[in-house]
DSSP file (Angstrom, degrees, kcal/mol; ACC not computed):
  #  RESIDUE AA STRUCTURE BP1 BP2  ACC     N-H-->O    O-->H-N    N-H-->O    O-->H-N    TCO  KAPPA ALPHA  PHI   PSI    X-CA   Y-CA   Z-CA
    1    1 A M    >         0   0    0      0, 0.0     3,-2.2     0, 0.0     4,-0.4   0.000 360.0 360.0 360.0 147.7  -44.0   36.8  -19.6
    2    2 A K  T 3   +     0   0    0      1,-0.3     0, 0.0     2,-0.1     0, 0.0  -0.334 360.0  15.7 -56.2 131.7  -42.9   40.4  -19.6
    3    3 A G  T 3> S+     0   0    0     -2,-0.0     4,-2.4     1,-0.0    -1,-0.3   0.311  89.6 112.2  86.0  -6.8  -45.9   42.6  -19.1
    4    4 A D  H <> S+     0   0    0     -3,-2.2     4,-2.8     1,-0.2     5,-0.2   0.915  75.2  54.1 -62.6 -41.8  -48.3   40.0  -17.9
    5    5 A R  H  > S+     0   0    0     -4,-0.4     4,-2.6     1,-0.2     5,-0.2   0.943 111.6  44.5 -52.5 -54.1  -48.5   41.4  -14.5
    6    6 A E  H  > S+     0   0    0      1,-0.2     4,-2.8     2,-0.2    -1,-0.2   0.899 112.8  51.1 -64.4 -41.3  -49.4   44.8  -15.8
    7    7 A R  H  X S+     0   0    0     -4,-2.4     4,-1.7     2,-0.2    -1,-0.2   0.920 113.3  45.6 -63.8 -41.9  -52.0   43.5  -18.3
    8    8 A C  H  <>S+     0   0    0     -4,-2.8     5,-2.5     2,-0.2     4,-0.3   0.936 116.9  43.2 -64.9 -46.7  -53.7   41.4  -15.6
    9    9 A L  H ><5S+     0   0    0     -4,-2.6     3,-1.0     1,-0.2    -2,-0.2   0.871 113.9  51.1 -67.0 -39.2  -53.8   44.2  -13.1
   10   10 A D  H 3<5S+     0   0    0     -4,-2.8    -1,-0.2    -5,-0.2    -2,-0.2   0.806 106.1  57.6 -65.3 -30.5  -54.8   46.7  -15.8
   11   11 A A  T 3<5S-     0   0    0     -4,-1.7    -1,-0.2    -5,-0.2    -2,-0.2   0.528 131.7 -90.8 -79.8  -7.9  -57.6   44.3  -16.7
   12   12 A G  T < 5S+     0   0    0     -3,-1.0    -3,-0.2    -4,-0.3    -2,-0.1   0.508  72.3 150.4 113.7   6.8  -59.0   44.3  -13.2
   13   13 A A      < -     0   0    0     -5,-2.5    -1,-0.3    -6,-0.2     3,-0.1  -0.480  37.6-149.3 -69.8 144.0  -57.2   41.5  -11.4
   14   14 A D  S    S+     0   0    0      1,-0.1     2,-0.3    -2,-0.1    -1,-0.1   0.722  76.5  11.3 -86.1 -24.0  -56.8   42.2   -7.7
   15   15 A E        -     0   0    0     -7,-0.1     2,-0.4     2,-0.0    -1,-0.1  -0.950  60.6-154.5-145.2 164.4  -53.6   40.2   -7.3
   16   16 A Y        -     0   0    0     -2,-0.3     2,-0.4    -3,-0.1   -11,-0.0  -0.937  11.6-178.6-146.0 124.6  -51.0   38.6   -9.5
   17   17 A L        -     0   0    0     -2,-0.4     2,-0.3     4,-0.0     4,-0.1  -0.923  17.4-139.1-120.7 145.3  -48.7   35.6   -8.5
   18   18 A T        -     0   0    0     -2,-0.4     4,-0.2     2,-0.2    -2,-0.0  -0.681  35.2 -72.8-101.8 159.0  -46.1   34.1  -10.6
   19   19 A K  S    S+     0   0    0     -2,-0.3     2,-0.1     2,-0.1     3,-0.0  -0.649 108.5  56.3 -85.8 150.3  -45.3   30.4  -11.0
   20   20 A P  S    S-     0   0    0      0, 0.0     2,-0.2     0, 0.0    -2,-0.2   0.526  91.9-136.7 -72.0 141.0  -44.0   28.5   -9.2
   21   21 A I        -     0   0    0     -2,-0.1     2,-0.5    -4,-0.1    -2,-0.1  -0.457  11.9-148.9 -67.3 128.7  -46.6   29.3   -6.6
   22   22 A R     >  -     0   0    0     -4,-0.2     4,-2.6    -2,-0.2     5,-0.2  -0.883  11.1-137.4-103.7 131.6  -45.2   29.8   -3.1
   23   23 A T  H  > S+     0   0    0     -2,-0.5     4,-3.0    31,-0.3     5,-0.3   0.895 101.6  51.7 -54.8 -46.4  -47.5   28.8   -0.4
   24   24 A A  H  > S+     0   0    0     30,-0.3     4,-2.2     1,-0.2    -1,-0.2   0.919 111.0  47.4 -60.7 -43.8  -46.7   31.8    1.8
   25   25 A E  H  > S+     0   0    0      2,-0.2     4,-2.4     1,-0.2    -1,-0.2   0.894 112.2  50.6 -65.6 -39.4  -47.2   34.3   -1.0
   26   26 A L  H  X S+     0   0    0     -4,-2.6     4,-2.8     2,-0.2     5,-0.2   0.961 112.2  45.7 -61.1 -51.0  -50.6   32.6   -1.9
   27   27 A F  H  X S+     0   0    0     -4,-3.0     4,-2.3     1,-0.2    -1,-0.2   0.862 112.7  51.1 -62.9 -34.1  -51.8   32.7    1.6
   28   28 A A  H  X S+     0   0    0     -4,-2.2     4,-2.3    -5,-0.3    -1,-0.2   0.886 110.5  49.1 -68.3 -38.4  -50.7   36.3    2.0
   29   29 A A  H  X S+     0   0    0     -4,-2.4     4,-2.0     2,-0.2    -2,-0.2   0.950 112.8  47.2 -64.6 -49.8  -52.5   37.3   -1.2
   30   30 A V  H  X S+     0   0    0     -4,-2.8     4,-2.4     1,-0.2     5,-0.3   0.918 110.8  51.7 -56.2 -46.3  -55.7   35.6   -0.1
   31   31 A A  H  X S+     0   0    0     -4,-2.3     4,-2.6     1,-0.2     7,-0.4   0.919 109.7  49.8 -59.4 -46.0  -55.5   37.2    3.3
   32   32 A R  H  < S+     0   0    0     -4,-2.3    -1,-0.2     1,-0.2    -2,-0.2   0.865 112.8  47.1 -62.7 -34.2  -55.1   40.7    1.8
   33   33 A L  H  < S+     0   0    0     -4,-2.0    -1,-0.2     1,-0.2    -2,-0.2   0.838 118.0  39.4 -77.3 -31.0  -58.0   40.2   -0.5
   34   34 A N  H  < S+     0   0    0     -4,-2.4    -2,-0.2     1,-0.3    -3,-0.2   0.817 126.0  23.8 -87.6 -31.0  -60.4   38.8    2.2
   35   35 A K    ><  -     0   0    0     -4,-2.6     3,-1.8    -5,-0.3    -1,-0.3  -0.927  57.7-159.5-142.0 114.6  -59.6   41.0    5.1
   36   36 A P  G >  S+     0   0    0      0, 0.0     3,-1.2     0, 0.0    -1,-0.1   0.846  98.3  56.1 -60.0 -35.7  -58.1   44.4    4.8
   37   37 A E  G 3  S+     0   0    0      1,-0.2     3,-0.4     2,-0.1    -5,-0.1   0.632 100.0  61.9 -72.9  -9.5  -56.9   44.2    8.4
   38   38 A A  G X   +     0   0    0     -3,-1.8     3,-1.5    -7,-0.4    -1,-0.2   0.186  65.8 115.6 -99.1  17.6  -55.0   40.9    7.5
   39   39 A R  T <  S+     0   0    0     -3,-1.2    -7,-0.2     1,-0.3    -1,-0.2   0.825  83.9  36.6 -60.5 -29.5  -52.7   42.5    5.0
   40   40 A S  T 3  S+     0   0    0     -3,-0.4    -1,-0.3    -9,-0.1     2,-0.1   0.414  89.8 124.8-100.4   3.6  -49.6   41.7    7.0
   41   41 A A    <   -     0   0    0     -3,-1.5   -10,-0.1   -13,-0.1    -9,-0.1  -0.386  52.7-139.9 -69.7 137.5  -50.7   38.4    8.4
   42   42 A L        -     0   0    0     -2,-0.1    -1,-0.1     1,-0.1    -2,-0.1  -0.630  29.8 -95.9 -87.5 151.1  -48.5   35.5    7.9
   43   43 A P        -     0   0    0      0, 0.0     2,-0.6     0, 0.0    -1,-0.1  -0.358  40.0-116.8 -60.4 146.8  -49.9   32.0    7.0
   44   44 A I        -     0   0    0     -3,-0.1     2,-0.5   -17,-0.0    -3,-0.0  -0.781  29.3-164.5 -88.5 125.5  -50.4   29.7   10.0
   45   45 A I        -     0   0    0     -2,-0.6     6,-0.1     1,-0.1     3,-0.0  -0.931  13.3-144.7-110.0 133.0  -48.2   26.7    9.7
   46   46 A Q  S    S+     0   0    0     -2,-0.5     2,-0.3     1,-0.1    -1,-0.1   0.891  73.8  17.7 -68.9 -43.0  -49.0   23.7   12.0
   47   47 A T     >  -     0   0    0      1,-0.1     4,-2.3     0, 0.0     5,-0.1  -0.874  69.9-117.5-134.4 161.8  -45.6   22.4   12.8
   48   48 A A  H  > S+     0   0    0     -2,-0.3     4,-2.3     1,-0.2     5,-0.1   0.874 117.5  53.5 -63.3 -36.9  -42.0   23.4   12.7
   49   49 A E  H  > S+     0   0    0      2,-0.2     4,-2.1     1,-0.2    -1,-0.2   0.893 107.3  50.8 -66.1 -37.5  -41.3   20.6   10.2
   50   50 A A  H  > S+     0   0    0      2,-0.2     4,-1.2     1,-0.2    -2,-0.2   0.891 109.8  52.1 -63.2 -40.8  -44.1   21.9    8.0
   51   51 A A  H  X S+     0   0    0     -4,-2.3     4,-0.8     1,-0.2     3,-0.5   0.934 109.0  48.8 -63.1 -44.0  -42.6   25.4    8.2
   52   52 A R  H >< S+     0   0    0     -4,-2.3     3,-0.7     1,-0.2    -1,-0.2   0.900 113.5  45.6 -62.1 -40.4  -39.1   24.1    7.2
   53   53 A S  H 3< S+     0   0    0     -4,-2.1    -1,-0.2     1,-0.2    -2,-0.2   0.671 106.0  61.8 -81.3 -11.8  -40.5   22.2    4.2
   54   54 A S  H 3< S+     0   0    0     -4,-1.2   -30,-0.3    -3,-0.5   -31,-0.3   0.692 101.5  57.2 -79.9 -19.3  -42.7   25.1    3.1
   55   55 A F  S << S-     0   0    0     -4,-0.8     3,-0.1    -3,-0.7    -1,-0.1  -0.944  82.2-128.6-120.2 129.5  -39.7   27.5    2.5
   56   56 A P        -     0   0    0      0, 0.0     2,-0.1     0, 0.0    -2,-0.1  -0.281  49.3 -77.3 -63.1 162.4  -36.7   26.8    0.2
   57   57 A A        -     0   0    0      1,-0.1    65,-0.2     2,-0.0     3,-0.1  -0.381  36.2-153.9 -61.9 137.0  -33.4   27.2    1.6
   58   58 A V  S    S+     0   0    0      1,-0.2     2,-0.5    -3,-0.1    64,-0.3   0.744  81.0  49.4 -82.7 -25.9  -32.4   30.9    1.9
   59   59 A F        -     0   0    0     61,-0.2     2,-1.1    62,-0.1    61,-0.2  -0.971  65.0-158.6-125.4 119.2  -28.7   30.2    1.7
   60   60 A D     >  +     0   0    0     59,-3.1     4,-2.6    -2,-0.5     5,-0.2  -0.732  17.9 176.9 -99.4  83.9  -27.0   28.0   -0.9
   61   61 A L  H  > S+     0   0    0     -2,-1.1     4,-2.8     2,-0.2     5,-0.2   0.893  74.5  49.3 -59.9 -44.5  -23.8   27.1    0.9
   62   62 A P  H  > S+     0   0    0      0, 0.0     4,-2.7     0, 0.0    -1,-0.2   0.960 114.7  45.3 -61.7 -45.9  -22.3   24.8   -1.7
   63   63 A A  H  > S+     0   0    0      2,-0.2     4,-2.7     1,-0.2    -2,-0.2   0.896 112.6  50.4 -64.3 -37.3  -22.9   27.2   -4.5
   64   64 A A  H  X S+     0   0    0     -4,-2.6     4,-2.7     2,-0.2     5,-0.3   0.945 112.9  47.0 -64.8 -44.8  -21.5   30.2   -2.4
   65   65 A L  H  X S+     0   0    0     -4,-2.8     4,-3.0     2,-0.2    -2,-0.2   0.909 112.8  49.8 -62.8 -42.1  -18.4   28.1   -1.6
   66   66 A E  H  < S+     0   0    0     -4,-2.7    -2,-0.2    -5,-0.2    -1,-0.2   0.916 116.0  42.4 -62.1 -43.5  -18.0   27.2   -5.2
   67   67 A R  H  < S+     0   0    0     -4,-2.7    -2,-0.2    -5,-0.2    -1,-0.2   0.857 124.6  34.6 -70.3 -37.3  -18.4   30.8   -6.3
   68   68 A I  H  < S-     0   0    0     -4,-2.7    -3,-0.2    -5,-0.2    -2,-0.2   0.837  97.0-136.5 -92.2 -36.8  -16.2   32.3   -3.6
   69   69 A G     <  +     0   0    0     -4,-3.0     2,-0.3    -5,-0.3    -4,-0.1  -0.248  65.8  28.1 113.1 -45.5  -13.6   29.6   -3.2
   70   70 A D  S  > S-     0   0    0      1,-0.1     4,-2.1    -2,-0.0     5,-0.1  -0.973  73.1-111.9-152.4 162.0  -12.9   29.0    0.4
   71   71 A K  H  > S+     0   0    0     -2,-0.3     4,-2.7     1,-0.2     5,-0.2   0.865 111.6  55.3 -63.2 -40.2  -14.6   29.3    3.8
   72   72 A E  H  > S+     0   0    0      1,-0.2     4,-2.1     2,-0.2    -1,-0.2   0.899 110.5  45.0 -64.6 -41.3  -12.5   32.2    5.1
   73   73 A T  H  > S+     0   0    0      2,-0.2     4,-2.5     1,-0.2    -1,-0.2   0.896 112.2  52.3 -67.9 -39.5  -13.3   34.4    2.1
   74   74 A L  H  X S+     0   0    0     -4,-2.1     4,-2.5     2,-0.2    -2,-0.2   0.923 109.4  49.9 -60.0 -44.3  -17.0   33.5    2.4
   75   75 A E  H  X S+     0   0    0     -4,-2.7     4,-2.3     2,-0.2    -2,-0.2   0.910 110.8  49.2 -60.6 -44.5  -16.9   34.5    6.1
   76   76 A E  H  X S+     0   0    0     -4,-2.1     4,-1.7     2,-0.2    -1,-0.2   0.911 111.4  49.3 -63.2 -42.2  -15.3   37.8    5.3
   77   77 A L  H  X S+     0   0    0     -4,-2.5     4,-2.4     1,-0.2    -2,-0.2   0.896 110.3  50.8 -64.1 -41.5  -17.9   38.4    2.6
   78   78 A A  H  X S+     0   0    0     -4,-2.5     4,-2.1     2,-0.2    -2,-0.2   0.891 107.7  52.6 -61.7 -42.3  -20.7   37.6    5.0
   79   79 A R  H  < S+     0   0    0     -4,-2.3    -1,-0.2     1,-0.2    -2,-0.2   0.845 115.8  41.5 -61.6 -36.3  -19.3   40.0    7.6
   80   80 A L  H  X S+     0   0    0     -4,-1.7     4,-1.3    -5,-0.2    -2,-0.2   0.817 112.8  54.8 -79.9 -32.7  -19.3   42.7    4.9
   81   81 A F  H  X S+     0   0    0     -4,-2.4     4,-3.3    -5,-0.2     5,-0.2   0.927  96.5  63.0 -69.6 -44.1  -22.6   41.8    3.5
   82   82 A T  H  X S+     0   0    0     -4,-2.1     4,-2.2     1,-0.2     5,-0.2   0.909 109.8  36.3 -54.5 -56.2  -24.7   41.9    6.7
   83   83 A P  H  > S+     0   0    0      0, 0.0     4,-1.8     0, 0.0    -1,-0.2   0.878 118.5  51.2 -66.0 -33.7  -24.3   45.7    7.5
   84   84 A A  H  X S+     0   0    0     -4,-1.3     4,-2.2     2,-0.2    -2,-0.2   0.892 110.0  50.9 -68.3 -37.5  -24.4   46.6    3.8
   85   85 A C  H  X S+     0   0    0     -4,-3.3     4,-2.8     2,-0.2     5,-0.2   0.941 108.6  51.2 -60.5 -51.0  -27.6   44.5    3.4
   86   86 A Q  H  X S+     0   0    0     -4,-2.2     4,-1.9    -5,-0.2    -1,-0.2   0.869 109.7  49.6 -59.9 -38.4  -29.2   46.3    6.4
   87   87 A Q  H  X S+     0   0    0     -4,-1.8     4,-2.3     2,-0.2    -1,-0.2   0.928 111.8  48.9 -68.2 -43.3  -28.3   49.7    4.9
   88   88 A L  H  X S+     0   0    0     -4,-2.2     4,-3.0     1,-0.2    -2,-0.2   0.913 109.1  53.0 -60.8 -44.1  -29.9   48.6    1.5
   89   89 A M  H  X S+     0   0    0     -4,-2.8     4,-2.4     2,-0.2    -1,-0.2   0.880 109.2  48.8 -58.4 -40.7  -33.0   47.4    3.3
   90   90 A D  H  X S+     0   0    0     -4,-1.9     4,-2.4     2,-0.2    -1,-0.2   0.883 110.9  50.6 -66.1 -40.2  -33.3   50.8    5.0
   91   91 A E  H  X S+     0   0    0     -4,-2.3     4,-2.6     2,-0.2    -2,-0.2   0.922 111.8  47.7 -63.9 -43.5  -32.9   52.5    1.6
   92   92 A I  H  X S+     0   0    0     -4,-3.0     4,-2.6     1,-0.2    -2,-0.2   0.912 110.0  52.2 -63.2 -42.6  -35.6   50.3    0.1
   93   93 A R  H  X S+     0   0    0     -4,-2.4     4,-2.3     1,-0.2    -1,-0.2   0.942 112.4  45.3 -59.2 -46.9  -37.9   50.9    3.0
   94   94 A R  H  X S+     0   0    0     -4,-2.4     4,-1.9     1,-0.2    -2,-0.2   0.920 111.8  52.6 -61.4 -43.0  -37.5   54.8    2.6
   95   95 A A  H  <>S+     0   0    0     -4,-2.6     5,-2.8     1,-0.2     4,-0.5   0.904 110.5  47.2 -63.8 -41.7  -37.9   54.5   -1.2
   96   96 A L  H ><5S+     0   0    0     -4,-2.6     3,-1.0     3,-0.2    -1,-0.2   0.919 110.7  51.8 -64.8 -41.1  -41.2   52.6   -0.8
   97   97 A A  H 3<5S+     0   0    0     -4,-2.3    -2,-0.2     1,-0.3    -1,-0.2   0.865 117.3  39.3 -63.9 -33.6  -42.4   55.1    1.8
   98   98 A A  T 3<5S-     0   0    0     -4,-1.9    -1,-0.3    -5,-0.2    -2,-0.2   0.403 106.6-126.2 -94.1  -0.3  -41.7   58.0   -0.6
   99   99 A S  T < 5 +     0   0    0     -3,-1.0     2,-1.0    -4,-0.5    -3,-0.2   0.926  52.1 161.4  50.9  45.7  -42.9   56.1   -3.7
  100  100 A D     >< -     0   0    0     -5,-2.8     4,-2.1     1,-0.2     3,-0.2  -0.753  20.0-176.7-102.7  90.5  -39.4   56.9   -5.2
  101  101 A G  H  > S+     0   0    0     -2,-1.0     4,-2.6     1,-0.2     5,-0.2   0.864  79.4  53.2 -58.7 -44.1  -39.0   54.4   -8.1
  102  102 A D  H  > S+     0   0    0      1,-0.2     4,-2.1     2,-0.2    -1,-0.2   0.920 111.9  44.6 -61.2 -45.1  -35.4   55.5   -9.0
  103  103 A A  H  > S+     0   0    0     -3,-0.2     4,-2.4     1,-0.2     5,-0.3   0.870 113.6  51.5 -67.8 -35.8  -34.1   55.1   -5.5
  104  104 A L  H  X S+     0   0    0     -4,-2.1     4,-2.7     1,-0.2     5,-0.3   0.925 109.5  49.4 -69.9 -40.6  -35.9   51.7   -5.1
  105  105 A V  H  X S+     0   0    0     -4,-2.6     4,-2.2    -5,-0.2    -2,-0.2   0.920 111.9  49.0 -65.3 -41.7  -34.4   50.4   -8.4
  106  106 A R  H  X S+     0   0    0     -4,-2.1     4,-2.1    -5,-0.2    -2,-0.2   0.963 116.2  40.6 -60.1 -53.5  -30.9   51.5   -7.3
  107  107 A A  H  X S+     0   0    0     -4,-2.4     4,-2.4     1,-0.2     5,-0.2   0.923 116.6  48.4 -67.4 -42.6  -31.0   49.9   -3.9
  108  108 A A  H  X S+     0   0    0     -4,-2.7     4,-2.1    -5,-0.3    -1,-0.2   0.866 110.8  52.3 -65.4 -34.9  -32.8   46.8   -5.0
  109  109 A H  H  X S+     0   0    0     -4,-2.2     4,-1.8    -5,-0.3    -1,-0.2   0.902 110.6  47.2 -67.0 -40.0  -30.3   46.3   -7.9
  110  110 A T  H  X S+     0   0    0     -4,-2.1     4,-2.3     1,-0.2    -2,-0.2   0.912 113.0  48.6 -66.6 -42.0  -27.4   46.6   -5.5
  111  111 A L  H  X S+     0   0    0     -4,-2.4     4,-2.4     1,-0.2     5,-0.2   0.859 107.0  56.9 -65.4 -34.9  -29.0   44.1   -3.1
  112  112 A Q  H  X S+     0   0    0     -4,-2.1     4,-1.8    -5,-0.2    -2,-0.2   0.950 111.6  41.9 -62.9 -46.1  -29.7   41.7   -6.0
  113  113 A G  H  X S+     0   0    0     -4,-1.8     4,-2.0     1,-0.2    -2,-0.2   0.938 116.5  46.7 -69.3 -43.9  -26.0   41.5   -7.0
  114  114 A S  H  X S+     0   0    0     -4,-2.3     4,-1.5     1,-0.2    -1,-0.2   0.874 112.6  48.7 -69.9 -35.9  -24.7   41.3   -3.5
  115  115 A S  H  <>S+     0   0    0     -4,-2.4     5,-2.7     2,-0.2     4,-0.4   0.838 109.6  53.0 -74.0 -31.3  -27.1   38.7   -2.3
  116  116 A A  H ><5S+     0   0    0     -4,-1.8     3,-1.1    -5,-0.2    -2,-0.2   0.913 107.8  52.6 -63.6 -41.6  -26.4   36.6   -5.4
  117  117 A S  H 3<5S+     0   0    0     -4,-2.0    -2,-0.2     1,-0.2    -1,-0.2   0.846 109.0  48.4 -61.2 -36.5  -22.7   36.8   -4.6
  118  118 A V  T 3<5S-     0   0    0     -4,-1.5    -1,-0.2    -5,-0.1    -2,-0.2   0.427 123.5-100.8 -88.8   1.3  -23.2   35.6   -1.0
  119  119 A G  T < 5S+     0   0    0     -3,-1.1   -59,-3.1    -4,-0.4    -3,-0.2   0.855  81.2 128.7  89.5  39.2  -25.3   32.6   -2.1
  120  120 A A     >< +     0   0    0     -5,-2.7     4,-2.0   -61,-0.2     3,-0.4  -0.702  22.3 167.4-123.2  73.8  -28.9   34.0   -1.4
  121  121 A P  H  > S+     0   0    0      0, 0.0     4,-2.6     0, 0.0     5,-0.2   0.836  73.9  57.2 -63.3 -32.0  -30.9   33.4   -4.6
  122  122 A G  H  > S+     0   0    0    -64,-0.3     4,-2.5   -65,-0.2     5,-0.2   0.893 108.9  45.8 -63.5 -39.6  -34.2   34.1   -3.1
  123  123 A I  H  > S+     0   0    0     -3,-0.4     4,-2.4   -65,-0.3     5,-0.2   0.909 112.1  52.2 -66.6 -43.4  -33.2   37.5   -1.9
  124  124 A S  H  X S+     0   0    0     -4,-2.0     4,-2.1     1,-0.2    -2,-0.2   0.915 110.9  46.8 -59.9 -45.2  -31.6   38.1   -5.3
  125  125 A R  H  X S+     0   0    0     -4,-2.6     4,-2.2     2,-0.2    -2,-0.2   0.912 112.1  49.7 -64.2 -43.1  -34.9   37.2   -7.0
  126  126 A A  H  X S+     0   0    0     -4,-2.5     4,-2.2     1,-0.2    -1,-0.2   0.859 109.4  52.8 -64.6 -34.1  -37.1   39.3   -4.7
  127  127 A S  H  X S+     0   0    0     -4,-2.4     4,-1.7     2,-0.2    -1,-0.2   0.892 109.5  48.9 -70.2 -36.5  -34.7   42.3   -5.3
  128  128 A Q  H  X S+     0   0    0     -4,-2.1     4,-1.7    -5,-0.2    -2,-0.2   0.913 109.4  51.3 -65.5 -40.5  -35.2   41.8   -9.0
  129  129 A E  H  X S+     0   0    0     -4,-2.2     4,-2.7     1,-0.2    -2,-0.2   0.897 107.1  54.7 -63.8 -39.2  -38.9   41.7   -8.7
  130  130 A L  H  X S+     0   0    0     -4,-2.2     4,-2.6     1,-0.2    -1,-0.2   0.897 105.8  53.6 -59.8 -40.4  -38.8   45.0   -6.6
  131  131 A Q  H  X S+     0   0    0     -4,-1.7     4,-2.0     2,-0.2    -1,-0.2   0.898 109.6  46.6 -63.7 -40.1  -36.9   46.6   -9.5
  132  132 A K  H  X S+     0   0    0     -4,-1.7     4,-1.7     2,-0.2    -2,-0.2   0.934 114.0  47.4 -64.0 -47.0  -39.6   45.6  -11.9
  133  133 A L  H  <>S+     0   0    0     -4,-2.7     5,-2.3     1,-0.2    -2,-0.2   0.901 110.7  52.4 -61.0 -41.2  -42.4   46.8   -9.6
  134  134 A A  H ><5S+     0   0    0     -4,-2.6     3,-1.2     1,-0.2    -1,-0.2   0.903 108.4  51.3 -60.1 -44.3  -40.6   50.1   -9.0
  135  135 A S  H 3<5S+     0   0    0     -4,-2.0    -1,-0.2     1,-0.3    -2,-0.2   0.832 116.7  39.2 -64.8 -31.3  -40.3   50.7  -12.8
  136  136 A S  T 3<5S-     0   0    0     -4,-1.7    -1,-0.3    -5,-0.1    -2,-0.2   0.268 110.2-123.8-102.7  10.2  -44.0   50.1  -13.3
  137  137 A E  T < 5 +     0   0    0     -3,-1.2     2,-1.1    -4,-0.2    -3,-0.2   0.846  53.4 155.6  48.1  43.7  -45.0   51.9  -10.0
  138  138 A H     >< +     0   0    0     -5,-2.3     4,-1.9     1,-0.2    -1,-0.2  -0.715  11.2 168.2 -91.7  79.2  -46.9   49.0   -8.6
  139  139 A W  H  >  +     0   0    0     -2,-1.1     4,-2.1     2,-0.2    -1,-0.2   0.827  67.3  52.0 -70.5 -36.6  -46.4   50.2   -5.0
  140  140 A I  H  > S+     0   0    0      2,-0.2     4,-1.8     1,-0.2    -1,-0.2   0.929 114.0  43.5 -64.9 -47.8  -48.8   47.9   -3.2
  141  141 A A  H  > S+     0   0    0      2,-0.2     4,-2.3     1,-0.2    -2,-0.2   0.837 110.8  56.8 -68.0 -31.9  -47.3   44.8   -4.8
  142  142 A A  H  X S+     0   0    0     -4,-1.9     4,-2.5     2,-0.2    -2,-0.2   0.893 105.1  51.4 -61.0 -43.3  -43.9   46.2   -4.1
  143  143 A Q  H  X S+     0   0    0     -4,-2.1     4,-2.0     2,-0.2    -2,-0.2   0.910 109.9  49.4 -60.3 -44.0  -44.8   46.5   -0.4
  144  144 A A  H  X S+     0   0    0     -4,-1.8     4,-1.9     2,-0.2    -2,-0.2   0.911 111.2  48.7 -64.3 -43.0  -45.9   42.9   -0.4
  145  145 A V  H  X S+     0   0    0     -4,-2.3     4,-2.3     1,-0.2    -1,-0.2   0.905 110.6  52.1 -64.0 -39.7  -42.6   41.8   -2.1
  146  146 A F  H  X S+     0   0    0     -4,-2.5     4,-2.6     2,-0.2    -2,-0.2   0.882 104.7  56.2 -63.8 -37.2  -40.6   43.8    0.5
  147  147 A A  H  X S+     0   0    0     -4,-2.0     4,-1.4     1,-0.2    -1,-0.2   0.927 110.8  43.1 -59.5 -45.1  -42.4   42.1    3.3
  148  148 A G  H  X S+     0   0    0     -4,-1.9     4,-2.3     1,-0.2    -1,-0.2   0.860 111.3  56.7 -69.0 -34.9  -41.3   38.7    2.0
  149  149 A L  H  X S+     0   0    0     -4,-2.3     4,-2.8     1,-0.2    -2,-0.2   0.917 104.2  52.6 -60.9 -43.3  -37.8   40.1    1.4
  150  150 A E  H  X S+     0   0    0     -4,-2.6     4,-1.9     1,-0.2    -1,-0.2   0.862 108.8  49.5 -62.3 -35.8  -37.5   41.2    5.0
  151  151 A R  H  X S+     0   0    0     -4,-1.4     4,-2.1     2,-0.2    -1,-0.2   0.892 112.3  48.2 -69.6 -37.8  -38.4   37.7    6.1
  152  152 A E  H  X S+     0   0    0     -4,-2.3     4,-2.4     2,-0.2    -2,-0.2   0.904 109.4  51.3 -66.9 -41.7  -35.9   36.2    3.8
  153  153 A V  H  X S+     0   0    0     -4,-2.8     4,-2.6     2,-0.2    -1,-0.2   0.898 109.3  52.1 -65.1 -38.5  -33.1   38.6    4.9
  154  154 A D  H  X S+     0   0    0     -4,-1.9     4,-1.9     1,-0.2    -1,-0.2   0.927 110.9  47.7 -61.7 -43.5  -33.9   37.7    8.6
  155  155 A R  H  X S+     0   0    0     -4,-2.1     4,-2.5     1,-0.2    -2,-0.2   0.869 110.6  52.2 -67.3 -34.9  -33.5   34.0    7.7
  156  156 A L  H  X S+     0   0    0     -4,-2.4     4,-3.2     2,-0.2     5,-0.3   0.933 105.8  52.9 -65.8 -44.7  -30.3   34.7    5.8
  157  157 A Y  H  X S+     0   0    0     -4,-2.6     4,-2.6     1,-0.2    -1,-0.2   0.941 111.5  47.7 -56.8 -44.2  -28.8   36.5    8.8
  158  158 A F  H  X S+     0   0    0     -4,-1.9     4,-1.5     1,-0.2     5,-0.3   0.938 112.5  47.5 -61.5 -45.8  -29.6   33.5   10.9
  159  159 A E  H  X>S+     0   0    0     -4,-2.5     4,-2.6     1,-0.2     5,-0.6   0.905 112.7  49.5 -63.8 -40.1  -28.2   31.0    8.3
  160  160 A L  H  X5S+     0   0    0     -4,-3.2     4,-0.8     1,-0.2    -1,-0.2   0.901 111.1  49.8 -62.8 -40.3  -25.0   33.1    8.0
  161  161 A S  H  <5S+     0   0    0     -4,-2.6    -1,-0.2    -5,-0.3    -2,-0.2   0.769 124.1  27.8 -69.4 -24.5  -24.5   33.3   11.7
  162  162 A T  H ><5S+     0   0    0     -4,-1.5     3,-0.7    -5,-0.2     4,-0.2   0.860 121.4  44.1-106.2 -47.1  -24.9   29.6   12.3
  163  163 A L  H ><5S+     0   0    0     -4,-2.6     3,-1.8    -5,-0.3     4,-0.4   0.850 102.2  63.5 -73.7 -34.2  -23.8   27.7    9.1
  164  164 A L  T 3<<S+     0   0    0     -4,-0.8     3,-0.3    -5,-0.6    -1,-0.2   0.729 101.8  52.4 -66.9 -19.5  -20.7   29.5    8.3
  165  165 A H  T <  S+     0   0    0     -3,-0.7    -1,-0.3     1,-0.2    -2,-0.2   0.467 109.0  49.2 -93.5  -2.2  -19.1   28.4   11.5
  166  166 A T  S <  S+     0   0    0     -3,-1.8    -1,-0.2    -4,-0.2    -2,-0.2   0.291  77.6 121.3-117.1  11.5  -19.8   24.7   10.9
  167  167 A V        -     0   0    0     -4,-0.4     2,-0.1    -3,-0.3   -96,-0.0  -0.616  65.7-122.7 -77.5 124.9  -18.5   24.4    7.3
  168  168 A P              0   0    0      0, 0.0   -97,-0.1     0, 0.0    -2,-0.1  -0.404 360.0 360.0 -64.3 140.7  -15.7   21.8    7.1
  169  169 A C              0   0    0     -2,-0.1   -98,-0.1   -99,-0.1    -2,-0.1   0.475 360.0 360.0 -73.9 360.0  -12.5   23.2    5.7
């Protein structure tokens, strides 16, 4: 519910996670609370198969094709998206470093829309979360969301570079 995060943190909670609980976010939150030096540590996953099953797909190819219409247009959008996304990630990084909520909201909002268009719902949701955190000036939580966003963007770049060239026409 709107405002729950703020109420919980204001009441003294050290962390706040929303449902559905994502294993990686849970482990990262526990690591931050237990070991200050482990703030950027990623959870250890035993096998590659476990890693794949722990994370939802970063790229929804069928939805992207349905939204865009054809493979060629999707490929062109992906070619435009990649450098634009990197620029937005740089803007978000600078806004976080400067605690500039307005700049963070603008860049995250733009990334939210463009990632939804290219078929990346997780990036879109993380961008939306960054906007909320920027508006409420929860900078530590925003940094944590951004760390996850960086991982998702890297995964998307990989998916776009491999999957787009194997889509049947």
